[in-house]
ZATIBA-341254 format. One record per residue (C-alpha): residue number from 1; residue in one letter; x, y, z. Coordinates in Angstrom, 3 decimals, padded with zeros to 6 digits, always signed. Layout:
SITE    i  aa         x         y         z
SITE  NUM   A         X         Y         Z
...
//
This chain:
SITE    i  aa         x         y         z
SITE    1   M  -066.670  -015.330  +099.663
SITE    2   S  -068.080  -011.890  +099.720
SITE    3   I  -070.716  -010.382  +097.060
SITE    4   T  -068.210  -008.493  +095.759
SITE    5   S  -065.708  -011.566  +094.673
SITE    6   A  -068.614  -013.112  +093.139
SITE    7   M  -069.044  -010.404  +090.889
SITE    8   F  -065.865  -009.540  +090.319
SITE    9   A  -065.544  -012.836  +088.571
SITE   10   G  -068.652  -012.537  +086.336
SITE   11   V  -066.690  -008.852  +085.537
SITE   12   S  -063.858  -010.629  +084.581
SITE   13   G  -065.489  -013.148  +083.113
SITE   14   L  -067.307  -010.643  +080.689
SITE   15   S  -063.943  -008.783  +080.408
SITE   16   A  -061.725  -011.919  +079.170
SITE   17   N  -064.542  -012.859  +076.438
SITE   18   S  -065.405  -008.870  +075.351
SITE   19   S  -061.278  -009.726  +074.401
SITE   20   A  -062.067  -012.754  +072.744
SITE   21   L  -064.101  -010.897  +070.284
SITE   22   A  -061.959  -008.214  +070.042
SITE   23   A  -059.551  -010.846  +068.628
SITE   24   I  -062.015  -012.158  +066.326
SITE   25   S  -063.445  -009.105  +065.161
SITE   26   D  -059.510  -007.730  +064.507
SITE   27   N  -059.056  -010.853  +062.383
SITE   28   I  -061.820  -010.742  +060.559
SITE   29   A  -061.328  -006.678  +059.990
SITE   30   N  -057.625  -007.715  +058.585
SITE   31   M  -058.513  -010.661  +056.417
SITE   32   N  -057.318  -009.219  +053.743
SITE   33   T  -054.338  -006.924  +055.469
SITE   34   V  -051.232  -008.465  +053.666
SITE   35   G  -048.912  -009.849  +056.298
SITE   36   Y  -051.213  -009.920  +059.027
SITE   37   K  -050.891  -012.636  +061.654
SITE   38   R  -053.906  -014.711  +063.331
SITE   39   N  -054.339  -013.701  +066.907
SITE   40   A  -055.605  -016.389  +069.176
SITE   41   T  -056.866  -015.908  +072.935
SITE   42   Q  -055.820  -018.643  +075.618
SITE   43   F  -058.006  -018.557  +079.037
SITE   44   T  -056.732  -019.557  +081.875
SITE   45   N  -058.940  -019.527  +085.544
SITE   46   L  -057.678  -017.800  +088.476
SITE   47   V  -057.860  -019.451  +091.930
SITE   48   R  -057.044  -017.385  +095.026
SITE   49   P  -055.060  -019.414  +097.506
SITE   50   E  -057.012  -018.798  +100.894
SITE   51   S  -059.611  -021.261  +099.292
SITE   52   S  -060.325  -024.153  +101.595
SITE   53   T  -062.843  -026.633  +101.878
SITE   54   T  -065.447  -024.857  +103.867
SITE   55   T  -064.721  -021.380  +101.707
SITE   56   Y  -064.240  -020.246  +098.015
SITE   57   A  -062.074  -016.907  +097.382
SITE   58   T  -062.619  -015.948  +093.212
SITE   59   A  -060.279  -014.876  +091.457
SITE   60   G  -062.129  -014.618  +087.614
SITE   61   V  -060.567  -015.545  +084.441
SITE   62   S  -057.777  -014.032  +082.714
SITE   63   V  -056.782  -014.082  +079.201
SITE   64   A  -053.462  -013.827  +077.179
SITE   65   M  -053.214  -012.877  +073.709
SITE   66   H  -050.865  -014.684  +070.984
SITE   67   Q  -050.187  -013.125  +067.437
SITE   68   L  -049.397  -016.075  +065.263
SITE   69   I  -046.162  -014.568  +064.088
SITE   70   S  -044.505  -018.215  +063.050
SITE   71   Q  -047.652  -019.743  +060.999
SITE   72   Q  -047.405  -019.648  +057.205
SITE   73   G  -050.249  -017.391  +055.527
SITE   74   V  -051.974  -018.289  +052.014
SITE   75   L  -049.438  -017.361  +049.429
SITE   76   Q  -051.262  -015.386  +046.569
SITE   77   S  -050.146  -014.730  +043.181
SITE   78   T  -050.137  -010.974  +042.316
SITE   79   S  -049.725  -009.003  +038.476
SITE   80   S  -046.769  -007.083  +040.430
SITE   81   S  -043.268  -008.081  +039.800
SITE   82   T  -042.456  -006.430  +043.354
SITE   83   D  -044.824  -008.100  +045.337
SITE   84   L  -042.999  -010.955  +047.555
SITE   85   A  -044.053  -013.424  +049.957
SITE   86   V  -041.966  -015.612  +052.313
SITE   87   S  -042.649  -019.379  +052.082
SITE   88   G  -041.926  -020.914  +055.345
SITE   89   Q  -039.598  -019.128  +058.189
SITE   90   G  -038.242  -015.951  +058.024
SITE   91   F  -038.771  -011.698  +057.578
SITE   92   F  -038.134  -009.397  +055.272
SITE   93   V  -035.802  -006.810  +056.349
SITE   94   V  -036.890  -003.204  +056.256
SITE   95   S  -036.427  +000.155  +057.724
SITE   96   D  -038.202  +003.372  +058.349
SITE   97   S  -036.013  +005.516  +056.368
SITE   98   V  -034.434  +005.365  +053.479
SITE   99   S  -031.575  +006.584  +055.420
SITE  100   G  -030.205  +005.083  +057.931
SITE  101   G  -033.346  +005.007  +060.830
SITE  102   E  -034.552  +001.700  +062.434
SITE  103   T  -034.237  -001.698  +061.426
SITE  104   L  -037.670  -003.858  +061.271
SITE  105   F  -038.511  -007.218  +059.980
SITE  106   T  -042.041  -008.199  +058.540
SITE  107   R  -043.641  -010.644  +056.464
SITE  108   A  -045.749  -007.812  +054.832
SITE  109   G  -044.037  -008.056  +050.741
SITE  110   S  -046.581  -005.907  +049.237
SITE  111   F  -043.764  -003.561  +048.046
SITE  112   V  -044.579  -000.815  +045.386
SITE  113   P  -042.088  +002.400  +044.101
SITE  114   D  -042.823  +005.386  +045.590
SITE  115   D  -042.479  +008.789  +044.251
SITE  116   Q  -038.766  +008.096  +044.584
SITE  117   G  -038.467  +004.778  +043.412
SITE  118   Y  -038.111  +003.507  +047.185
SITE  119   L  -039.952  -000.350  +047.533
SITE  120   K  -041.892  +000.255  +050.109
SITE  121   N  -044.975  -001.842  +051.609
SITE  122   T  -048.169  -000.463  +053.085
SITE  123   G  -046.935  -000.340  +056.237
SITE  124   A  -044.571  +002.467  +054.866
SITE  125   F  -041.616  +000.335  +055.380
SITE  126   Y  -038.493  +000.374  +053.203
SITE  127   L  -036.969  -002.912  +051.615
SITE  128   K  -033.337  -003.297  +052.310
SITE  129   G  -030.837  -005.207  +050.571
SITE  130   W  -027.147  -006.232  +049.229
SITE  131   P  -026.215  -004.504  +046.271
SITE  132   V  -024.766  -006.659  +043.626
SITE  133   A  -021.235  -005.362  +042.312
SITE  134   A  -020.524  -004.800  +038.669
SITE  135   D  -019.140  -008.592  +038.348
SITE  136   G  -021.611  -009.797  +039.794
SITE  137   S  -020.526  -010.623  +043.444
SITE  138   V  -022.466  -009.858  +046.629
SITE  139   S  -020.708  -008.684  +049.353
SITE  140   A  -023.454  -010.762  +051.850
SITE  141   D  -022.367  -010.420  +055.768
SITE  142   P  -025.676  -011.482  +057.998
SITE  143   S  -024.279  -010.022  +060.961
SITE  144   D  -023.566  -006.249  +059.306
SITE  145   L  -027.139  -004.860  +058.620
SITE  146   S  -025.012  -001.969  +058.131
SITE  147   A  -024.173  -002.675  +054.623
SITE  148   L  -027.954  -003.166  +053.662
SITE  149   Q  -029.090  -000.280  +051.630
SITE  150   A  -032.914  +000.412  +050.678
SITE  151   I  -033.572  -000.804  +047.384
SITE  152   N  -033.867  +002.005  +044.787
SITE  153   I  -035.243  +001.118  +041.069
SITE  154   A  -035.796  +004.371  +039.638
SITE  155   N  -032.011  +004.972  +039.727
SITE  156   V  -031.152  +002.581  +036.846
SITE  157   G  -029.246  +003.993  +034.017
SITE  158   A  -029.086  +002.600  +030.229
SITE  159   T  -026.754  -000.379  +029.655
SITE  160   A  -025.123  -001.488  +026.749
SITE  161   E  -022.655  -004.672  +026.474
SITE  162   A  -019.573  -005.116  +024.283
SITE  163   S  -019.676  -008.599  +022.241
SITE  164   T  -017.178  -010.942  +023.709
SITE  165   N  -018.641  -014.370  +021.718
SITE  166   L  -019.149  -014.735  +018.001
SITE  167   S  -020.177  -017.943  +016.373
SITE  168   F  -019.485  -018.326  +012.379
SITE  169   N  -021.546  -021.194  +010.636
SITE  170   A  -021.178  -021.022  +006.905
SITE  171   N  -020.830  -024.338  +004.532
SITE  172   L  -017.581  -023.432  +001.904
SITE  173   Q  -017.809  -024.972  -001.769
SITE  174   S  -015.120  -027.614  -002.144
SITE  175   S  -015.020  -027.734  -005.970
SITE  176   T  -014.983  -024.198  -006.135
SITE  177   A  -012.289  -023.228  -008.641
SITE  178   V  -008.514  -021.766  -007.337
SITE  179   S  -008.449  -018.215  -008.782
SITE  180   A  -005.503  -016.634  -010.541
SITE  181   A  -005.538  -014.347  -007.005
SITE  182   A  -004.332  -017.264  -004.998
SITE  183   G  -000.979  -017.595  -006.442
SITE  184   T  +000.032  -013.906  -005.964
SITE  185   Y  -001.843  -013.220  -002.480
SITE  186   N  -000.138  -011.863  -000.171
SITE  187   S  -001.806  -010.376  +002.989
SITE  188   L  +000.025  -007.198  +003.269
SITE  189   T  +000.126  -006.047  +000.169
SITE  190   S  -002.330  -008.123  -002.394
SITE  191   N  -005.274  -008.599  +000.131
SITE  192   M  -008.818  -009.047  +000.755
SITE  193   A  -009.494  -006.186  +002.634
SITE  194   S  -007.781  -004.064  +000.208
SITE  195   G  -010.035  -005.206  -002.915
SITE  196   T  -007.185  -006.009  -004.762
SITE  197   V  -007.964  -009.864  -003.921
SITE  198   T  -011.789  -010.506  -004.692
SITE  199   P  -012.993  -013.509  -002.266
SITE  200   D  -014.302  -016.825  -003.140
SITE  201   F  -016.940  -016.324  -000.359
SITE  202   T  -017.474  -013.075  +002.022
SITE  203   R  -020.040  -011.857  +004.681
SITE  204   T  -020.178  -009.667  +007.043
SITE  205   V  -020.989  -009.549  +010.587
SITE  206   Q  -022.333  -006.984  +013.721
SITE  207   V  -020.697  -007.179  +016.840
SITE  208   Y  -020.925  -003.942  +019.517
SITE  209   D  -018.136  -002.045  +021.218
SITE  210   S  -018.536  -001.086  +025.085
SITE  211   L  -020.456  +002.226  +024.313
SITE  212   G  -023.165  -000.028  +022.335
SITE  213   G  -022.244  +000.816  +019.287
SITE  214   S  -022.567  -001.699  +015.970
SITE  215   R  -019.075  -002.472  +014.195
SITE  216   S  -018.790  -004.706  +011.163
SITE  217   L  -016.265  -007.192  +010.835
SITE  218   T  -016.166  -009.105  +007.203
SITE  219   F  -015.255  -012.296  +007.255
SITE  220   S  -013.358  -012.960  +003.723
SITE  221   F  -012.019  -016.690  +002.275
SITE  222   L  -010.006  -017.550  -000.782
SITE  223   K  -009.640  -020.964  -001.815
SITE  224   T  -005.354  -021.859  -002.768
SITE  225   S  -004.062  -024.551  -004.869
SITE  226   T  -003.124  -026.543  -001.638
SITE  227   P  -006.645  -029.545  -001.199
SITE  228   N  -008.988  -028.748  +001.775
SITE  229   E  -007.458  -025.356  +002.526
SITE  230   W  -008.564  -021.699  +002.145
SITE  231   R  -007.086  -018.537  +003.273
SITE  232   A  -008.996  -016.286  +005.890
SITE  233   E  -008.903  -012.234  +006.954
SITE  234   I  -011.406  -010.415  +009.090
SITE  235   Y  -010.980  -007.317  +008.694
SITE  236   A  -013.217  -003.775  +010.167
SITE  237   S  -015.522  -002.290  +007.748
SITE  238   P  -014.081  +000.541  +007.157
SITE  239   A  -011.031  -000.319  +008.105
SITE  240   T  -010.568  +003.289  +009.890
SITE  241   D  -012.370  +001.987  +012.957
SITE  242   V  -009.310  -000.010  +014.401
SITE  243   T  -005.370  +001.027  +014.053
SITE  244   T  -003.097  -001.868  +013.095
SITE  245   G  +000.231  -003.062  +013.863
SITE  246   A  +002.876  -003.286  +010.806
SITE  247   G  +002.022  -006.980  +010.699
SITE  248   L  -001.816  -006.041  +009.479
SITE  249   A  -002.789  -004.246  +007.144
SITE  250   N  -006.250  -002.045  +005.645
SITE  251   G  -008.124  -002.970  +009.206
SITE  252   Q  -007.294  -006.227  +008.873
SITE  253   V  -008.071  -008.048  +012.208
SITE  254   A  -006.862  -011.403  +012.071
SITE  255   V  -005.683  -013.850  +008.894
SITE  256   G  -004.810  -017.055  +008.363
SITE  257   I  -005.488  -020.295  +006.774
SITE  258   V  -008.962  -022.403  +007.481
SITE  259   A  -007.951  -025.910  +007.021
SITE  260   F  -010.797  -028.589  +006.483
SITE  261   N  -010.600  -032.460  +006.982
SITE  262   E  -011.344  -035.333  +004.071
SITE  263   D  -014.450  -035.414  +005.504
SITE  264   G  -015.444  -031.560  +004.941
SITE  265   S  -015.414  -031.293  +008.979
SITE  266   L  -012.992  -028.467  +010.174
SITE  267   N  -009.321  -029.215  +011.295
SITE  268   T  -008.235  -027.557  +013.767
SITE  269   G  -004.537  -028.656  +014.072
SITE  270   S  -004.025  -026.907  +010.514
SITE  271   T  -006.314  -023.954  +010.886
SITE  272   T  -003.966  -020.879  +011.872
SITE  273   L  -006.984  -018.154  +012.005
SITE  274   P  -006.810  -017.216  +015.705
SITE  275   S  -009.408  -018.358  +017.753
SITE  276   T  -010.014  -015.175  +019.727
SITE  277   L  -010.033  -011.197  +018.389
SITE  278   T  -008.734  -009.191  +020.114
SITE  279   F  -009.390  -004.932  +020.385
SITE  280   G  -006.632  -002.666  +022.517
SITE  281   A  -008.442  +000.296  +023.867
SITE  282   S  -009.008  +003.281  +021.920
SITE  283   S  -006.426  +005.262  +024.479
SITE  284   S  -003.936  +002.758  +024.302
SITE  285   A  -000.606  +003.114  +022.803
SITE  286   A  -000.045  +002.452  +019.123
SITE  287   P  -000.319  -001.145  +018.486
SITE  288   A  +002.865  -003.357  +017.194
SITE  289   G  +003.188  -006.615  +014.870
SITE  290   T  -000.881  -008.105  +014.905
SITE  291   N  -002.056  -006.201  +017.476
SITE  292   V  -004.938  -004.099  +016.862
SITE  293   K  -006.706  -001.120  +018.818
SITE  294   W  -009.630  +000.681  +018.240
SITE  295   A  -008.858  +003.970  +016.432
SITE  296   S  -007.775  +006.707  +018.806
SITE  297   A  -011.013  +008.593  +017.661
SITE  298   E  -013.423  +006.173  +018.848
SITE  299   G  -013.169  +006.243  +022.482
SITE  300   I  -014.145  +002.415  +022.988
SITE  301   A  -012.642  +000.157  +025.812
SITE  302   G  -010.790  -002.998  +024.534
SITE  303   Q  -012.167  -005.980  +024.100
SITE  304   T  -011.934  -009.441  +023.016
SITE  305   I  -013.890  -011.551  +021.137
SITE  306   S  -013.907  -015.444  +020.994
SITE  307   L  -014.074  -017.057  +018.110
SITE  308   N  -016.006  -020.108  +017.391
SITE  309   L  -015.195  -022.030  +014.104
SITE  310   G  -016.608  -025.333  +015.291
SITE  311   G  -014.864  -028.322  +014.988
SITE  312   G  -013.887  -031.486  +017.011
SITE  313   T  -016.960  -031.918  +019.049
SITE  314   S  -018.655  -028.348  +018.319
SITE  315   A  -021.950  -028.148  +016.794
SITE  316   G  -021.830  -025.729  +013.770
SITE  317   G  -019.258  -024.149  +012.475
SITE  318   I  -017.672  -023.731  +008.743
SITE  319   T  -017.473  -026.910  +007.017
SITE  320   Q  -016.350  -027.415  +003.104
SITE  321   F  -018.775  -029.750  +001.984
SITE  322   D  -019.419  -029.754  -002.010
SITE  323   D  -022.658  -027.656  -002.534
SITE  324   A  -023.142  -024.019  -002.447
SITE  325   S  -020.720  -021.395  -000.208
SITE  326   V  -023.544  -020.225  +001.998
SITE  327   L  -023.653  -018.474  +005.691
SITE  328   N  -026.052  -020.840  +007.753
SITE  329   S  -025.996  -018.345  +010.722
SITE  330   T  -024.144  -016.393  +012.793
SITE  331   S  -024.577  -015.923  +016.996
SITE  332   V  -022.967  -012.821  +018.837
SITE  333   D  -023.960  -011.569  +022.190
SITE  334   G  -023.680  -007.985  +023.274
SITE  335   S  -026.094  -005.290  +022.626
SITE  336   P  -026.793  -002.094  +021.468
SITE  337   L  -027.732  +000.428  +024.692
SITE  338   G  -031.506  -000.635  +026.075
SITE  339   N  -033.517  +001.335  +028.357
SITE  340   L  -034.961  +000.159  +031.679
SITE  341   T  -038.263  -001.454  +031.334
SITE  342   G  -038.645  -003.589  +034.737
SITE  343   V  -037.661  -005.271  +037.508
SITE  344   S  -038.328  -008.940  +038.551
SITE  345   I  -037.468  -011.071  +041.547
SITE  346   G  -036.016  -014.546  +041.555
SITE  347   R  -036.806  -017.671  +044.074
SITE  348   D  -032.976  -016.741  +044.800
SITE  349   G  -033.870  -013.337  +046.310
SITE  350   I  -031.887  -011.561  +043.270
SITE  351   L  -033.777  -008.590  +042.183
SITE  352   T  -032.883  -008.068  +038.318
SITE  353   A  -033.618  -005.153  +036.096
SITE  354   Q  -034.848  -005.592  +032.503
SITE  355   F  -033.590  -003.265  +029.436
SITE  356   D  -035.618  -003.054  +026.088
SITE  357   N  -032.475  -004.443  +024.642
SITE  358   G  -032.569  -007.540  +026.097
SITE  359   L  -030.020  -007.575  +028.606
SITE  360   Q  -030.552  -007.716  +032.172
SITE  361   R  -028.396  -007.107  +035.585
SITE  362   P  -028.742  -008.330  +038.644
SITE  363   L  -028.980  -004.903  +041.167
SITE  364   Y  -029.625  -006.560  +044.714
SITE  365   K  -029.961  -009.386  +046.902
SITE  366   L  -032.597  -009.724  +049.368
SITE  367   P  -032.044  -011.249  +052.699
SITE  368   V  -034.061  -013.347  +054.996
SITE  369   A  -033.988  -012.710  +058.685
SITE  370   T  -034.511  -016.090  +060.894
SITE  371   F  -034.994  -015.986  +064.434
SITE  372   V  -034.618  -018.705  +066.961
SITE  373   N  -038.363  -017.856  +068.454
SITE  374   P  -040.206  -015.599  +065.956
SITE  375   D  -043.493  -015.701  +067.987
SITE  376   G  -041.679  -013.748  +070.937
SITE  377   L  -041.441  -011.062  +068.382
SITE  378   Y  -043.563  -007.924  +069.017
//
C-alpha cells in the first residue's frame, strides 16, 4: 500500500463526514421550513479487490444521502384557512404556472392567495384541483392531469339561492266561530286574497326567488261549518308578483281545504291544499288552470317550493287545538344576494366558498397523489 492511498483514505473520511455535517446543518437550517423532509447520511466502507493477506489496498469510505420523503412530519395548526397538510401518504398536485407548466408534487401545504387570487405555496407552486360543477358533481379522473385547474378564489362572484322548502307551523283555534262569509265563500269571486272575505287567521311568509329577491306569500285560513275543516289560500302579496291561470284569482298560488283529526293533528288524507308550490318562469307562456308563473316584468326563473304542513309522523306543522290561533314558527331556505367572505377546506379535500348570507358553495376538490416508492422521488 502506497502512502498516497493511505492519504486518500483519510481524505475520503473527511469528505464523507463533511457531507454528514452538511446534512445535519441543512436539517437544522430547515427546521421551520414547511414540508421539509430530513436528510439522512449513510456510510459504507470501500475495499479494493487487490487486497490480500500481506497487503491492503485502501479505498476509504463512501457516503450516500437519502431524503426521507415518506416520513410523516409534525402537523401544526395555523390561523390560515388555506394552510393544508397531508396526514399519511400522498402529495399535493401543483404546477409552476397557472396555465400549463410542469406538474409537480409536494408536501409543502402553506398556500396563500397571490395578487390574482391563485393559491400558491412558499415554493411558488400553484395548487391544482378538480372544479366542482354547479350541481355539485366532480369529474375526477385520476389518470387525466389535464382536467386539474390552478385554484383561484378571487373569481368567485356573489350568489343567491331560491327557496325550495317551506315549513309552516301554526295552531288554528278549534273553538273559532264560523263567520257569515263562510257560507258565501267562493275561491274565485269571493275570496280572502281579494279582501272580500276576512280570514279567521292570516300570516305572511317571506321566500326568495332565483335573483335573491324577497317575495311575500300570505297564508289565510277560514273556518267552515264542517267540523275540523278550514278553507286555506296562499297568495302573493302584492298580487301583481304573479300571473295565474283561470282557476285562480287575485294572486292566488294555491287554494284548498285543511282538515284535522279529532285529536287536533292534521288529517293529511282530507287536506287538499297542495304540498308543493310551483312557479313558472317569468318568460314562460301564460299559465292555464291552477298554474302560476312569476309576472313577466319580474324576469325570474321558475321554482318549486315544497310545503310542509306536518301531519303523520312529521314534527310541527299545523294543528287545531282549543287555544289561540298563533303562528309558532316558519322555516324557509334560500337566501338573498351574498358576497364572498372566505373559503374553507374540509377533511374530504373540498374547497368551499363561504358567503355573508350564510350560503356555502363547493368550488374545487383537491387530489392527493400517491406513489409506490415515494422515497425514490427527487
